[in-house]
C-alpha positions as CSV (number, residue, x, y, z in Angstrom):
1,M,36.4,-41.6,60.7
2,I,35.3,-41.5,56.9
3,W,31.5,-41.2,57.8
4,S,32.2,-38.3,59.7
5,L,34.2,-36.4,56.8
6,I,31.6,-37.2,54.6
7,T,28.8,-35.9,57.0
8,S,30.6,-33.0,57.8
9,F,31.2,-32.3,53.8
10,I,27.5,-33.0,53.1
11,L,26.3,-30.6,56.1
12,N,28.7,-28.0,54.8
13,V,27.5,-27.9,51.1
14,A,23.6,-27.9,52.3
15,F,24.6,-24.8,54.6
16,L,26.5,-23.1,51.7
17,I,23.2,-24.0,49.6
18,Y,20.8,-22.3,52.3
19,I,23.1,-19.5,52.5
20,V,23.1,-18.7,48.7
21,V,19.1,-19.0,48.8
22,L,18.5,-16.6,51.5
23,T,21.0,-14.4,49.9
24,N,18.8,-14.5,47.0
25,K,15.7,-13.8,49.0
26,V,17.1,-10.9,50.5
27,K,18.3,-9.2,46.9
28,V,14.6,-9.8,45.9
29,L,13.2,-8.2,48.9
30,R,15.2,-5.2,48.6
31,K,14.5,-4.8,44.8
32,E,10.7,-4.8,45.9
33,T,11.4,-2.5,48.8
34,A,13.4,0.1,46.6
35,K,10.5,0.3,44.2
36,P,8.3,3.4,44.9
37,S,4.7,3.0,45.3
38,E,3.8,5.9,43.6
39,N,5.6,8.3,41.7
40,N,7.5,11.2,43.5
41,D,5.3,14.0,42.1
42,E,2.2,12.3,43.6
43,L,4.0,11.8,46.8
44,I,5.0,15.2,47.1
45,A,1.8,16.5,46.5
46,L,0.1,14.0,49.0
47,A,2.6,15.4,51.6
48,Q,2.2,18.9,50.8
49,E,-1.4,18.4,51.4
50,K,-1.1,16.7,54.5
51,L,1.4,19.0,56.1
52,K,-0.9,21.8,55.6
53,T,-3.8,19.9,57.3
54,L,-2.2,17.6,59.9
55,G,1.4,19.5,60.6
56,D,4.8,18.3,60.6
57,I,4.9,15.2,63.1
58,K,1.5,13.7,61.8
59,T,2.6,14.1,58.4
60,I,5.9,12.4,59.1
61,K,4.0,9.8,60.7
62,Y,1.6,9.3,58.0
63,L,4.4,9.1,55.5
64,R,6.0,6.3,57.6
65,E,2.8,4.2,58.5
66,E,0.9,4.4,55.1
67,K,3.7,5.1,52.5
68,G,6.5,2.6,54.2
69,M,8.9,5.7,54.5
70,S,12.1,5.5,56.9
71,M,11.8,8.2,59.6
72,L,14.7,10.0,58.2
73,D,13.2,9.9,54.6
74,A,9.9,11.1,55.7
75,K,11.8,14.1,57.9
76,Q,13.9,15.2,55.1
77,L,10.7,15.4,52.9
78,V,8.7,17.2,55.2
79,D,11.8,19.8,55.9
80,A,12.3,20.4,52.3
81,L,8.4,21.2,51.7
82,K,8.4,23.6,54.5
83,K,11.1,25.6,53.1
């Protein structure tokens, strides 16, 4: 009886430590992905150039694949540049 309680306690502590470690890893990854790879002026100039040469859809595709932007962010950038 006592051994099952001790085992249960040890497993709970181990899982808690594992959860804390994973939470810290997620925070680090979010910080890394939030950092822009290049400044906004360079990104806007690049997007304008691509928009002129490739068109809307291919520019959005380029921004998503090469710059790691989300679909929504890439579309909003292209729409803002078209105006």
